[in-house]
C-alpha positions as CSV (number, residue, x, y, z in Angstrom):
1,M,-62.0,91.2,67.6
2,T,-58.5,92.5,68.3
3,D,-55.5,91.2,66.2
4,A,-53.2,88.9,68.2
5,R,-50.2,90.5,66.5
6,S,-51.0,93.9,68.0
7,P,-48.3,95.2,70.3
8,E,-50.9,96.7,72.6
9,Q,-52.1,93.3,73.7
10,P,-49.0,91.0,74.0
11,G,-50.6,88.5,76.4
12,E,-53.5,87.9,74.2
13,T,-51.3,87.3,71.2
14,L,-49.4,84.4,73.0
15,L,-52.6,82.8,74.1
16,T,-54.1,82.8,70.7
17,A,-51.1,81.1,69.1
18,V,-50.8,78.3,71.6
19,E,-54.5,77.6,72.0
20,P,-55.1,75.3,69.0
21,L,-52.4,72.8,70.2
22,S,-53.5,72.6,73.8
23,A,-57.1,72.7,72.8
24,N,-56.8,69.6,70.2
25,P,-54.4,66.8,71.5
26,R,-55.8,64.2,69.1
27,S,-54.7,66.3,66.1
28,L,-51.3,66.6,67.5
29,R,-51.0,62.8,67.9
30,Y,-52.2,62.3,64.3
31,R,-49.6,64.7,63.1
32,A,-46.8,62.8,65.1
33,I,-47.9,59.5,63.6
34,S,-47.9,60.9,60.2
35,I,-44.4,62.3,60.5
36,W,-43.2,59.0,61.9
37,L,-44.7,57.1,59.0
38,L,-43.2,59.4,56.5
39,G,-39.8,59.0,58.0
40,F,-40.1,55.2,58.1
41,A,-41.2,55.2,54.5
42,A,-38.3,57.4,53.5
43,L,-35.9,55.1,55.4
44,A,-37.4,52.0,53.8
45,G,-37.2,53.5,50.4
46,A,-33.6,54.5,50.9
47,T,-32.8,51.0,52.1
48,T,-34.6,49.4,49.2
49,W,-32.9,51.7,46.7
50,G,-29.5,50.9,48.2
51,Y,-30.2,47.1,48.1
52,M,-31.4,47.3,44.5
53,R,-28.3,49.3,43.6
54,Y,-26.3,46.6,45.3
55,R,-28.1,43.7,43.6
56,A,-28.7,45.4,40.2
57,P,-26.2,44.5,37.5
58,S,-23.7,47.0,36.3
59,S,-24.9,49.0,33.4
60,E,-21.6,48.2,31.7
61,P,-21.6,44.7,30.1
62,I,-18.7,42.4,30.7
63,A,-16.7,41.3,27.7
64,V,-16.2,37.5,27.5
65,P,-15.5,35.1,24.6
66,L,-18.8,33.7,23.3
67,H,-19.4,30.4,21.6
68,T,-22.4,29.5,19.5
69,V,-23.6,26.0,20.1
70,E,-23.7,23.8,17.0
71,R,-23.7,20.2,15.9
72,S,-20.5,18.4,15.2
73,T,-18.5,15.2,15.8
74,V,-16.9,14.2,19.1
75,E,-14.0,11.7,19.0
76,L,-11.7,9.9,21.3
77,T,-8.4,9.2,19.6
78,V,-5.0,7.6,20.1
79,T,-2.3,9.8,18.6
80,S,1.0,8.4,17.5
81,G,3.7,9.0,14.9
82,G,5.2,6.6,12.4
83,T,7.1,6.2,9.2
84,L,5.3,6.1,5.9
85,A,6.2,3.2,3.5
86,L,4.8,2.0,0.2
87,G,2.9,-1.3,0.0
88,G,5.3,-4.2,-0.6
89,Q,8.2,-1.9,0.0
90,Q,11.5,-3.9,0.1
91,T,15.2,-3.6,-0.4
92,L,16.8,-6.0,-2.8
93,K,20.2,-7.4,-1.8
94,S,23.0,-9.0,-3.7
95,P,22.7,-12.8,-3.9
96,Q,26.4,-13.2,-4.8
97,N,29.7,-12.7,-3.0
98,E,32.4,-10.5,-4.4
99,A,30.4,-9.5,-7.5
100,T,30.7,-6.3,-9.6
101,V,27.8,-4.2,-10.7
102,E,28.0,-4.5,-14.5
103,Q,25.0,-2.3,-15.4
104,V,22.2,-0.4,-13.7
105,L,19.0,-0.5,-15.8
106,V,16.7,1.8,-13.8
107,E,16.7,5.1,-12.0
108,V,14.9,6.6,-9.0
109,R,11.1,7.0,-9.7
110,T,11.2,4.5,-12.6
111,L,8.0,2.5,-12.8
112,V,8.7,-1.2,-13.1
113,E,6.8,-4.4,-13.7
114,T,7.1,-7.9,-12.1
115,G,10.1,-9.7,-13.7
116,Q,11.6,-6.6,-15.3
117,P,15.4,-6.5,-15.2
118,L,16.7,-3.8,-12.8
119,L,20.5,-4.3,-12.8
120,I,23.1,-6.8,-13.9
121,L,25.9,-8.1,-11.7
122,R,29.2,-9.7,-12.8
123,D,31.1,-12.4,-11.0
124,R,34.3,-13.4,-12.9
125,S,35.0,-16.4,-10.6
126,N,31.5,-17.7,-11.3
127,E,32.0,-17.3,-15.0
128,R,35.2,-19.3,-14.8
129,E,33.4,-22.0,-12.8
130,V,30.7,-22.3,-15.4
131,R,33.1,-22.6,-18.2
132,S,35.2,-25.2,-16.3
133,Q,32.1,-27.2,-15.5
134,Q,31.0,-27.2,-19.1
135,V,34.4,-28.6,-20.1
136,E,34.2,-31.2,-17.4
137,I,30.8,-32.3,-18.7
138,Q,32.2,-32.7,-22.2
139,K,35.0,-34.9,-20.8
140,I,32.5,-37.1,-18.9
141,Q,30.3,-37.3,-22.0
142,L,33.3,-38.5,-24.0
143,D,34.2,-41.1,-21.4
144,L,30.6,-42.2,-21.3
145,N,30.5,-42.6,-25.1
146,R,33.7,-44.6,-25.0
147,N,32.5,-46.8,-22.2
148,Q,29.3,-47.4,-24.1
149,E,31.3,-48.5,-27.1
150,K,33.3,-50.9,-24.9
151,V,30.0,-52.4,-23.7
152,A,29.0,-53.0,-27.2
153,E,32.3,-54.6,-28.1
154,V,32.2,-56.9,-25.0
155,E,28.6,-57.8,-25.8
156,Q,29.8,-59.0,-29.3
157,R,32.5,-61.0,-27.6
158,V,30.0,-62.5,-25.3
159,T,27.8,-63.5,-28.2
160,A,30.8,-65.1,-29.9
161,A,31.8,-66.9,-26.7
162,I,28.3,-68.2,-26.3
163,E,28.4,-69.6,-29.9
164,Q,31.8,-71.1,-29.3
165,Y,30.7,-72.8,-26.0
166,Q,27.6,-74.2,-27.7
167,E,29.6,-75.6,-30.6
168,S,32.0,-77.2,-28.2
169,Q,29.2,-78.9,-26.3
170,E,27.9,-80.4,-29.6
171,L,31.4,-81.6,-30.7
172,A,32.0,-83.1,-27.3
173,A,28.7,-84.9,-27.5
174,Q,29.8,-86.4,-30.8
175,G,33.2,-87.3,-29.4
176,F,35.2,-85.0,-31.6
177,I,36.7,-83.0,-28.7
178,S,37.4,-83.7,-25.1
179,E,35.6,-82.3,-22.0
180,D,38.7,-80.2,-21.2
181,E,38.2,-78.2,-24.3
182,V,34.6,-77.6,-23.4
183,R,35.5,-76.4,-20.0
184,E,38.1,-74.0,-21.5
185,D,35.3,-72.5,-23.8
186,E,33.0,-72.3,-20.8
187,N,35.7,-70.4,-18.7
188,A,36.3,-68.1,-21.6
189,L,32.6,-67.3,-21.7
190,D,32.6,-66.5,-18.0
191,R,35.5,-64.2,-18.4
192,V,33.8,-62.3,-21.2
193,R,30.6,-62.0,-19.3
194,S,32.6,-60.6,-16.3
195,E,34.2,-58.0,-18.6
196,L,30.7,-57.1,-19.8
197,K,29.5,-56.4,-16.3
198,D,32.6,-54.3,-15.6
199,A,32.0,-52.4,-18.8
200,Q,28.3,-51.8,-17.9
201,L,29.3,-50.7,-14.4
202,T,31.7,-48.2,-15.9
203,V,28.9,-46.8,-18.1
204,I,26.6,-46.5,-15.1
205,K,29.4,-44.7,-13.2
206,S,29.9,-42.3,-16.2
207,E,26.2,-41.6,-16.4
208,L,26.1,-40.8,-12.7
209,D,29.2,-38.6,-13.1
210,L,27.5,-36.8,-16.0
211,K,24.3,-36.3,-14.0
212,T,26.2,-34.9,-11.0
213,A,28.2,-32.6,-13.3
214,A,25.0,-31.4,-15.0
215,E,23.4,-30.6,-11.6
216,T,26.5,-28.7,-10.7
217,L,26.4,-26.8,-13.9
218,D,22.7,-26.0,-13.3
219,L,23.6,-24.5,-9.9
220,L,26.4,-22.5,-11.4
221,E,24.3,-21.3,-14.2
222,Q,21.6,-20.3,-11.7
223,Q,24.1,-18.4,-9.8
224,F,25.3,-16.9,-13.0
225,N,21.7,-16.0,-13.9
226,D,21.3,-14.4,-10.5
227,R,23.5,-11.6,-11.8
228,V,20.3,-10.3,-13.5
229,I,18.3,-8.7,-10.7
230,T,14.6,-8.5,-11.6
231,S,11.7,-6.8,-10.0
232,P,9.5,-9.0,-7.7
233,I,6.5,-6.6,-7.9
234,D,4.8,-3.9,-9.9
235,G,6.0,-0.7,-8.4
236,V,8.4,2.2,-8.4
237,V,12.1,2.5,-7.7
238,L,12.5,4.5,-4.5
239,E,16.3,4.3,-4.2
240,V,19.3,3.0,-6.1
241,Q,22.1,2.2,-3.7
242,V,24.8,1.0,-6.2
243,S,26.4,2.2,-9.4
244,A,28.0,0.5,-12.4
245,G,31.5,-0.8,-11.7
246,E,31.0,-1.0,-8.0
247,A,32.3,-4.1,-6.2
248,I,29.7,-5.6,-3.8
249,A,29.5,-8.5,-1.4
250,T,26.7,-10.8,-0.3
251,D,23.6,-9.1,1.2
252,K,24.7,-5.7,-0.1
253,S,21.7,-3.5,-0.5
254,L,21.1,-2.8,-4.2
255,L,17.9,-0.8,-4.6
256,T,14.5,-0.3,-2.9
257,L,11.1,-0.8,-4.5
258,G,7.5,-0.1,-3.4
259,D,4.0,-0.1,-4.7
260,P,2.8,3.5,-5.0
261,A,-0.8,2.4,-5.1
262,Q,-0.5,1.4,-1.4
263,E,0.7,3.6,1.4
264,I,1.2,2.2,4.9
265,V,2.3,3.8,8.2
266,N,4.4,1.7,10.6
267,L,3.6,2.6,14.2
268,Q,5.1,1.8,17.6
269,L,2.3,2.2,20.2
270,S,2.6,2.2,24.0
271,T,0.9,-0.7,25.7
272,L,-1.7,1.7,27.1
273,D,-2.6,3.1,23.7
274,A,-2.4,-0.4,22.1
275,A,-5.1,-1.6,24.5
276,K,-7.5,0.9,23.0
277,V,-6.8,0.0,19.4
278,S,-8.3,-2.8,17.3
279,L,-8.3,-3.8,13.7
280,N,-10.3,-1.9,11.1
281,Q,-10.6,1.2,13.3
282,P,-10.6,4.5,11.2
283,A,-7.6,6.8,11.3
284,R,-6.4,10.1,10.0
285,I,-2.9,10.6,8.6
286,R,-1.2,13.9,8.1
287,A,2.3,15.1,7.4
288,I,4.1,17.0,10.2
289,G,3.8,20.7,9.5
290,P,1.3,23.6,9.2
291,D,-1.8,23.4,7.0
292,A,-1.2,19.7,6.5
293,Q,-3.9,17.8,4.7
294,D,-5.6,14.9,6.4
295,F,-5.9,11.5,4.7
296,D,-8.2,8.7,5.8
297,G,-7.0,5.2,6.6
298,R,-7.7,2.1,8.8
299,V,-5.7,-0.1,11.2
300,V,-4.7,-3.2,9.2
301,A,-2.3,-4.9,11.6
302,L,-1.7,-5.0,15.3
303,A,0.9,-7.2,16.9
304,P,-0.4,-9.6,19.6
305,Q,2.5,-8.8,22.0
306,A,4.6,-6.0,23.0
307,L,8.4,-6.0,22.3
308,S,11.1,-4.2,24.1
309,A,14.5,-3.2,22.7
310,S,16.0,-6.4,24.3
311,N,13.8,-8.8,22.2
312,G,13.7,-7.1,18.9
313,G,11.4,-4.1,19.5
314,S,12.2,-0.5,18.8
315,S,11.2,1.0,22.1
316,Q,12.2,4.2,23.8
317,E,13.7,4.4,27.3
318,G,13.3,0.6,27.7
319,Q,9.5,0.7,27.4
320,A,7.8,-2.1,25.5
321,R,6.1,-1.2,22.3
322,V,3.4,-2.7,20.2
323,T,3.8,-2.7,16.4
324,A,0.8,-1.6,14.4
325,K,0.2,-0.7,10.7
326,V,-2.3,1.8,9.3
327,K,-3.1,1.7,5.6
328,L,-4.4,4.7,3.7
329,D,-7.8,4.1,2.0
330,S,-6.3,5.5,-1.2
331,A,-2.8,6.7,-2.2
332,S,-2.2,10.3,-1.1
333,Q,0.2,11.1,-4.0
334,A,1.5,13.7,-1.6
335,L,3.1,12.0,1.4
336,I,6.8,11.1,0.9
337,P,7.8,7.5,1.6
338,G,10.2,7.3,4.5
339,S,8.9,10.5,6.0
340,F,7.5,10.8,9.6
341,V,3.8,11.4,9.8
342,S,1.2,11.9,12.5
343,V,-1.6,9.4,12.9
344,D,-4.9,9.8,14.9
345,I,-6.6,6.4,15.4
346,I,-10.3,7.0,16.2
347,T,-11.3,4.7,19.1
348,E,-14.7,6.1,19.8
349,Q,-16.9,8.6,17.9
350,Q,-20.3,10.3,18.1
351,K,-21.6,12.2,15.0
352,D,-24.1,15.0,14.6
353,V,-24.3,15.9,18.4
354,L,-24.4,19.2,20.2
355,V,-20.9,20.2,21.3
356,V,-19.3,22.8,23.4
357,P,-15.6,23.5,24.2
358,P,-14.3,21.9,27.4
359,E,-13.4,25.3,28.8
360,A,-17.1,26.3,28.8
361,I,-18.1,23.7,31.3
362,Q,-18.4,24.8,34.9
363,R,-19.4,22.7,37.9
364,D,-21.6,23.4,40.9
365,Q,-21.3,20.8,43.6
366,G,-20.2,18.4,40.9
367,E,-23.1,19.1,38.5
368,P,-22.0,20.5,35.1
369,F,-23.4,23.8,33.8
370,V,-22.6,26.5,31.4
371,W,-23.1,30.3,31.4
372,I,-25.5,31.1,28.7
373,R,-26.2,34.6,27.3
374,N,-30.0,34.9,27.2
375,Q,-32.1,37.0,24.8
376,R,-31.7,40.1,27.1
377,G,-27.9,39.7,26.9
378,N,-27.6,38.7,30.5
379,A,-25.8,35.8,32.0
380,A,-27.8,32.8,33.1
381,Q,-26.6,29.5,34.6
382,Q,-27.8,26.6,32.5
383,P,-27.5,23.0,33.8
384,I,-26.5,20.4,31.2
385,E,-25.9,16.7,30.8
386,L,-22.7,15.6,29.1
387,G,-22.1,12.9,26.6
388,L,-18.8,11.7,25.0
389,Q,-16.0,14.0,26.2
390,G,-13.2,14.4,23.7
391,L,-10.0,16.4,23.9
392,D,-11.3,19.5,21.9
393,L,-15.1,19.1,22.1
394,V,-17.6,17.7,24.6
395,A,-21.0,16.3,23.6
396,V,-24.1,17.8,25.4
397,T,-27.1,15.5,25.5
398,E,-29.5,17.9,27.4
399,G,-29.8,21.5,28.4
400,L,-28.8,23.3,25.2
401,S,-30.1,23.9,21.6
402,V,-28.4,24.8,18.4
403,G,-27.7,28.6,18.2
404,D,-27.4,29.1,22.0
405,Q,-24.6,31.4,23.0
406,I,-22.4,30.3,25.9
407,A,-19.7,32.3,27.6
408,L,-16.2,31.0,27.8
409,V,-15.5,32.4,31.3
410,P,-11.8,32.4,32.2
411,P,-10.9,31.2,35.7
412,T,-9.9,34.7,36.7
413,M,-13.4,36.2,36.1
414,T,-16.5,36.0,38.3
415,V,-19.9,35.9,36.6
416,T,-23.2,36.1,38.5
417,P,-26.7,35.5,37.1
418,G,-28.2,38.6,35.4
419,M,-24.9,40.1,34.7
420,P,-24.9,41.7,31.1
421,L,-22.4,40.0,28.7
422,C,-21.0,41.0,25.4
423,E,-18.5,39.3,23.2
424,S,-14.9,40.3,23.7
425,P,-13.2,41.8,20.6
426,A,-10.8,39.7,18.6
427,L,-7.2,40.3,19.5
428,P,-5.2,42.2,16.8
429,I,-2.6,40.1,14.9
430,P,0.9,41.4,15.3
431,E,2.5,42.9,12.2
432,E,5.4,40.4,12.3
433,F,2.9,37.6,11.8
434,N,1.3,39.3,8.8
435,Q,4.7,39.7,7.3
């Protein structure tokens, strides 16, 4: 057989090359179908690869703050500020007018007992009045003694007049004297008896004068004794407001006392806050400042009405305020009386519940959820049910477990399910804060 590629037979060569295609059309159709299927598969593969590349998460994880779910306490509180005072704290005032401080017997921080002298006042006019009244009483007593002696003398004269009158009656009956002489003796007896009554009235008047003078002296002596100011409680001296030799008037503040075993915070609550507060609710008290220690207390007093500045209240901007008192469970020994402190009154509380920060909660058509970082490190949308919602923590009743890691996604960041997450590094502290 001659080779089709031989130049001597060009016509035969062309016929030989084309013959298989024209001779087998079914094979040609199969080949076309195969090519079409291969192209479609390649297109589908490219499309699928592109879609998967579009849907697949980025290989680089997104850094977000992560929070580990744990159990804690959620609270609703009413926060206010007030002035700390000691139990029974009071300022003693001068009971006398125009007195002089003769001696101060205590100093600030001195522990005192009930009835202990604190300071001595001196009122010279009162001293003169006491001495004058004592002299007056002595005079009245002398007059009384003299009047009593007069009564005794007149009583003797009455006795003698009675004997004389009786004797005259006997003599007249025997005819030795006339009836005129008897009547004279009778008149004499009446006069003496009248003198006796006058003398007795004079004694009674002197006794009344003596009693009145004695009562006046007692009042003056009481005022004189008021110059010794004593402690009404067991406590400590917080402030001494006078010094020896100082002239003072009535109601002048002398010194301030308080019981250091009791510490009370006086509050002025708004009407909205006061409506949430009731007696015996727990409270936390702390001084104003960094790293302040918390002290436990309870509400011990709540006024039944609100007062404005116009009717005796201490309100701000004309708003009515409700007075309340919070007593520390035990003395802090650290808070300073008279200082301004912060008070959190706990109105509602749930203990030992799962909690998350409020910023972790997202909502999808009103339903709450959180972004959780699953075991593969990817983001997953986790529906939850909320409990008590506090200011710093929110209770979660269903949907989470202890140890779950949730993402605190900021509003400027978009997270989709399956997206890899990692914890954002802590921000460095500026050197000026370290210094």
